[in-house]
N, C-alpha and C positions, 0 to 999 in steps of 0.2 A: 926472767924471760917471759914467763906466763903473764905477768902483770903488764908488761910492755905490749904483748899481743892484744890483751884486753883493751888497753888504752887506744891502740891503733884501731881496733874494731869499733870502739866507742865513737871515735871521730869520723871514721868511715861511714858509720850509720848516720851521723848528722849530715855529712856531705850528701848522702843518698837522699835523705828526706828534704834537704834544702833544694836539691836539684828537682825533686818531684813536687815543688811548690807547696810545701807543707803550710807555709804562712799565707793562707787564702781566706776568703770571706767565710768559708765553712766553719772557721774557728769562732765566729761571732757568737754562736750559741753555747760555746763551751762554758761550764760553770766555774766560777772563781769566787773567792771571798776577799772582800776589801771593805774597810770602813765599818766593820762589825756586822756586815750582812752579805748574803750570797747574791751575786749578780752575773749576767752574761759577760763574757770577756769583751764583747763589743763595747759595753758601757764603761768598764774599767779602762780599756784602751783609749776610747774617745775622750773621757774625762781627763786622763793623764796627759795625753798628747796635747789637748787643748790647754791644760794648765801650764805645761812647759812652754809651748810654742805660741799659744793664742790662736792656732789654726786646728781644723779637724782632720787635716791630711799632712803628710810629709811629701812634698812634691806630688807625684802621681799615686803614691801609696795611700791606701786608706789607713785610718788610725789603727785598726786591728792588724793589718799587714806590717805596718811600721813597728808597732809594739812587739809583735812576734819576732821580726828580724832583729830588732835591737836586743831582745832577750837572748838570742842565740850567740851574742858576743861573749856571754859568760862561758860558752863551751868552745871557744877558740875560733868561731867562724869569722873570717876576715871581711866583715860587713861594715861599710862606712856609709851612713845616711846623713844628708845635709840638715841635721837638726839645729834649729836656732831657738835660743831662750828668749822669751818675751820680757821686755823691760819697759815700764811705763813712766816712772818718775824721772823728771829732767835731771835732778842732781845725781841719781844713780847712773843715768846714762853717761854723764860727765865722768863719774868715778871709773866706769868700765871702758871709757874711750869710745863710746858709740857716737857716730856722726849724727849731726842734726838731720831730722826727717826720717831717721831709722828708728825702729821700735824693737829691735832684737839683736842678739849677738850670737855668733857661732858657738855651739856648746863646748867644743874643745878649748876655744879661746876663753870662755867664761870659767871653765874648770881650772884653767891656769891661774885665775884671779880669785879663787876661793879664799885664799889667805887674806887678800885685801878686803874682801867682803866681811870676813869674820873679825878682822881688826877694827873695821869701821863700826860694825855692830856693837863690839865691846866698848868702844869709846863713847857711844851715845847713851845718855841716861834717860832722856825723855822718849817715851814711846810715841813719837810723832809719825806723820805720813812717810817721811824719809826712811826712818828706821823700819817701819812696817814693810816698805817696798824692798829694802835690803834683805829682810827676813824672807820675804816672798821669793825673791830671786834665789836665795840660798835653798829654800824649800824646793824650787823647781830643779835645781841642780842635784839635790838629794834624791828627788824622784827619778831623775835620769839615771843616776848611779844605781838606784835600786832596780831599775829595769835591766840595765846591761850586766848586772851581777846576778840576774835571775832570782831576785828576792821579792819583787813586787807581784809577779804572776804566781798565784797559789793554785795548786791542783788538788782535786779531791782524791783521797786514797782510802780504800776500805780497811778499817781496823775492827775486826770481828764483825759485829752486826751494825756498827756505827761508821760514820764517814768523818774523816779528819782532813783538814786542808794543810798542805805543806808547800814550801816554796818549790818553784820549778827546779832549782838547783839541787834540792834534796830528792825530788821525785825522779829525775833522770840521772841515775847513777850507773857507774860502770857495771856493777853486779847485775842490775836489772836488764840492762841492754844485752849483756852476754847471755843471760838466762832466756830471754824472750827470743833471741836469734834462732833458737831451736824450733820455735813455733812459727816464726814469720820472717820473711826476708826484709820486712820493713818494721823493725821492732819499735821505733818511736811512735809511728802511727798506731800500731797495735796497742801500746801502753795508753795512749790518749783515748782511743776508742773504748778500751776496757774501763778506764777511769770514769768516763762520761756515762757509760752503761751502768756501772755500779752506783753512781750517784743518782741517776734517774730512778733506778729500782728502789733505792732507800729513801729518797727525798721528793721525788716527783719533779715536774717541770714548771712549778709555779714561778720560779725565778725568771722565766722567759717573758713574763708580763712586762717587765721593764724594757726588754728589747722591742716588744710590740708597741709599747708606748712611744719610744723614740722613732720607730719605723712608720707609725701611722701619721706623724706630723699633723696632729689635730689642730695645733695653733696656726699652722700655715693654711689649713682649710678654713679656719675661723677668720683669718685675715681676708681671704677671698670673699667669703659670705658677707663680711662686714663692709667691704668696699662696694659690693653689689647692692647691699641693703641701703647704704647711703645714697647711691645713685638713684635707686628706684623711689625712695621716699622723697627725694628732692625733685626728681624729674617728672614723676607721675602723680596725677590727681587721685587715682585709685591707689589706696595705701596697702591693701591686703597682700600684694606680692612682696612688698618690702617687709611687711610684718612677718611673713613666713620666713624670710631670710634672717630677720632679727631673732626669731625663735630658734632657727637652725644654729645661729651663731652662739646663742646662750647654751643650747644643748651640747654643741661641740666642746665649748670651754668647760662646762660643768663636767662632762665626761673626762676631759683631760685632767682637770683638777682632782676628780675622784680617783682616777687611776694613780695619779701621783701620790695621793694620800694613802692608797692601798699599798703602794711600793714602800713608802717611807715610814708608814705607821704613825704619822703625826700630821697636824694641820699644816696647810701650805703657806705659812706666814713667818718663816724663820730665816730667810735671807732676802737680799734685795731683789733677786729674780722673782721670787714668789710674791713679794709685796707688789711688784709691778704687775705681775700676772693677775693677782687678786683684785687690784685697784681697777684695772680695765674691765673685768667682768662685773665688779661691784658697781662701777659707774653706769654700765649698760642696764643692769637690773634696777638700780635706783631710778634711772631715767624712765624705764618702762613703768615702774610703780607710780611715779609722779604723773606720767602721762595718763594712766588710768584714772588718777584722782583729778587732774586738771584738764583732761581732754585736749592736750596740746602736744603735737608730734615733735615740737622743737626739742623737748627733753630727750626723746629717743635718739634724735639725730645728734645731739650733743654727746650722749652716751656712746653712740657708735664712733663719733670722731675721736673721743678720748680713748676708746677701746683700740682703734686702729693705731693710735700713737704708741700705746703700751705694747701692742703686738709687734710693731716695728722695732721698738727698743729690745724686746725679747729676742728677736731674730737677728738683728744687726749690731747691737751694742755688746759684742762679745767681750770687749775689753773692760766693760763695766759690770755686766751681769753674767753670772755663772749659773747655767741651767742644771748643773750636776746636782744630784741628791746626796748631800754630804752628811756625815754624822754630826749630831748636835753637841755643843759643849755641855758639861754636866748640869749647869744651872737652868738650861732650857728643856731638859728631859722630863717627861711625865708631869707637865705643868699645865693644868687646866686654865689658870689665870693668864698664862702667856697667850694662848690661842684666842681667848675672848678679848683680851686687851688689844693685841695687834690687829685682830679682825675688825674691831670697832673703830680703831684709829684709821686704818686703811680705807674703810667704808666712808669715814668722814672726809678723808682726802678725795675720795671719788666724788662725793656730793659737791664738795667745794670746787673740784675740777669742772663739773658741769656749769657752775656759776661763772667760772673763769672763761670757759669757751663761749658761753652765751654773751658775756660782757665784751669780750674781744670782737666777736662777730658783730654785735650791735654797734660798737665803736667804729669798726671799719665800714660797715654799711652806712652809718650816719655821716662818715667823712666823705665817701665817694658817691653815695646815692641819696635820693630824696627819701627821708624817713619822717613820717608825720609825728606830731607830738603825741597823739593817741597811741601809735604803734611803739613809740619810744617808751612811753609809760608802761605799756603792756610788757615790753622786754624787761624793764626794770622789775616788774612784778614777778616774772619768771625767775630772774636772778635771785630775788628775795626769797622765793620758795626754796631754791636749792641751798642757799646759805643757812636757812633755818634747819633744814635736815642735817647739814654738815656740822653746825655748831652743837646741836644736841648730841650727835654721835661722837664728836671730838671730846666734849665735856665728859661723857660717859667713859670714853676710852682712857682719858687721863686718870679718872678715878679708879678704873680697873687696873691701870698701870701702877698706881700707888699700892693697890692690894697685892699685885704681883711683886712689886719691889719689897714690900714688907715680908712676903712669903719667901722670896729668894735671897734678899740681902739684909733683912732685919730692919729696914727703915722705909717709911712711906714715901719720903721725898728727899732727894739729895742734891738737887741743882746740877745734876748731870747735864751735859750739853743737849742731849735729846729731850730730856724732861723740860729744860728751860725753853727750848725752841718750840716745843709743843704748846707750852703755856703762852708764849708770845703769839703764836698763831691764834689760839683761842681768844686772847685779849683783843687782838687786831680785829677779828671778825665780830666779836661782841660789840666793840666800839662802832663798827660799821652798821650793825643791826640797830644799835641804840640811836645812832645819828639818823638813820633812815626813818625809824618809827617816830622820832620827835621832830622830823622835818629840818633838823640841823644840817643834814647832808641832802642837798637837792638832787634830783635825778641826774643832772648834768655832771655832778661830781661823784655821784654814787657809782656809776658804771666804771669810770677809770679807776676809782679806788678799789673796787672788787677785782678788776683785772690785775692791778698792781699787788693786791694783797696776796695773790697766789704765789708770789715770789717768796713769801714767808713760809708757805707750805713746802715749796721746793727746797728751801734751806733746811727745814726740819726733817724732811724726808730724805733728801740726798746730800745736802751740804754738810751736815754733821759728820757724815761718813767720808765724803769725797774731798771736802775742803779742810774741816777741822780734824777729821780722822782721829778723834779722841773720845774718851768716855767709856762707860760700861757697855753702852749700846753699840760699840763699834765692832764687837765680835760677830763673826758670821757674815760680814759684808766685805766686798772687795774695795780696795782703795783706788784712788785715781778719779777720773771723771770731771776734773775741774774745768776742762775745756767745754764739756757738755753744759755744765751749769753756767759758766761764763757766757756761753753763746745764748742760752735761754734767757738770762737776765738782760743781755744786750738787745736781743730781739724784742723782748717784752717792753723794755724802756723805749725803744724806737717806736713801737706801736702806740704806746701811751702818749708820746710826744705828738705823733701824727694824728692820733684820734682826738686829742684835745684842742686841736687847732680849728677854730671857727666851725662850730657845728651847724649843719644845714637842717633846718626843720621847715615843715610846710606851714 
């Protein structure tokens, strides 16, 4: 009889705090542990809800509110939220019976088909993009189960002089609720407030840096300053206002990258989101350096244009890029050669992106406007400068990658798809440089060749992961994105065809 009263009291307590809107934005700062590090609940909730649904909200509920309410299901709360599980692969959609044009399935419907997913995964031997998407959908369902069973949300609990993290299910027990009822009419709120206070006393509030990082939206501000800088540099003869905005953009992005490094404790080059982020910043910095050397603002404008493209991808390509700071697989941890190798390769892609933008811009101008032969040759010279930077950096990056491969896997070169495509990119651009320096490739062919050559960069950078989805380098990256690459290739080929039709010269 006494136990029954305790249980009734326990659930009445939950009903009370549910009615008092316990699941509010105030929980965003609550400390939790996930992925081997302490973070605000806002980050865990946002990353998890995005991973499951592809969205940062569940209808009108923020990620934190939705995560909290779903966690209460473990305690018998009759809460049903319209959660949908994200599915990207066409074949997986067919398997789960998802209609054309839709990208998700109701979570309860997906849970009923877990057995089907597991059977399909067991049948497949090759770890291709289809199997990886099946595994990812299964991981999304596992994450949802962990939330509603109160296992994913961990709560700090004082153990002597130390702090340990235990699951929400272990933290909110009948015994605790009954004991705290003597001190407070709202025992759950009391327990959470006490847990947070004990944590702050023992560990401090350094973990809140990650919350500030997300709330500051530095990359959004950088997007705004980039757009304004492009406008001012193109529209105004006086360049110093644009130069100030360029400096502000670089400062904003370096600040964001620095904070991200402080949070993760590693270089920002270990997933696709971070490589895109670093490439945009790298292109802008390289453009500024070449501008100081060549006294030509076109390099800065090209860097700004590529930077805005990468910032837009980071903001809007949520299905391709995951901005969450995730734990690394063991081979990537504490590895100096990884950071140097990837940084150098991404900077080479950034330099080659400048040549690609200038080449496409020159082709389009030459097709629709009057471009003198002297101006055309000058544009070719600008492109040539960018390629030289890019080839040197890429060659160095590939060599450093070999050192990393030997350190990590015990072999310098293994013809992994990523390695092979990086070598293809290097050979293509070396051939273009050789042809240009020996006059084998005239300016009229040089420009479209450079514009087209960037498709090999995109294949090495994105295609190995999004189309091939295989090899040692496929860890840490999200699959999918074939539509993005296909669209890029189609548009670039169309520009090449258009740009090579009867060039107008003065």
